[in-house]
N, C-alpha and C positions, 0 to 999 in steps of 0.2 A: 641323652635321650631326655626329652621333656615329659612331664607327667601326661600331658595332651598325647603325645606320640605314644606312649606306652599304653593308655586306655584304647587307643586306635589299634594298636597291633593285638592286645587282648581280644577286641571284638571280632577280629579277623578270623583268629584260630577257630577252627571247626572240629568238633569232637565226632568222630564216626566210627562206629563198631557195630559187628554183627554176633548176634548170639551163635553159640558153636551148636547148640541143641535145643529141643522142643522146650526143656524145664527153663533154660536161660530165656527164651523166647518169652514164656508164661511169666518169668520174674520180672523182665522188663516192662510188659504190658501191666502187670500189677502195681509197679512203681509208678508209672504212667497215669493210671486210673484211680490211685487211691491217694489219701492224703497222709497215710502212715502205713507203711510195709514192712512186716516183720518175717525174715528170712532164717529159716533154719535148715542145717542138713550138714553132710560129712565135709570135711576139708578138701581144696582142692575144686570144688565145684564153681567158684568163680563169684560168690556173693559179695564180697567186700569190692572187688574189683569191678563188677557191674554197677555195684551201688553208688561209688565214687563216680564212675564213668556217666551214669545216668544224671547224677546230681549235678556235675560240672557242665553237661549239655544245657540242662534246663536254666541253669544259672547263666550261662553264655547267651542263650536265646532269650533272656530276660522274661522266663515264663517262673521262675522263682527269685527272691530277692535275697533269700539266706539259705545256709544249709546247716543244719542241725545233727551233730553225730552223736 
């Protein structure tokens, strides 16, 4: 597979996810509406997963050009 084909394949990928509860929905809205978002809370609430999913979605949609962890 050529580099051009690889880039086209990556651009075709769509990241879709839905929040499981109101707090996750608020967290996603905070990420989308703020330059920097800091999340705190108990383990297992989806902070890391949601952060990565939203970041990748924004990257694939060319709304950001890099992700800083």
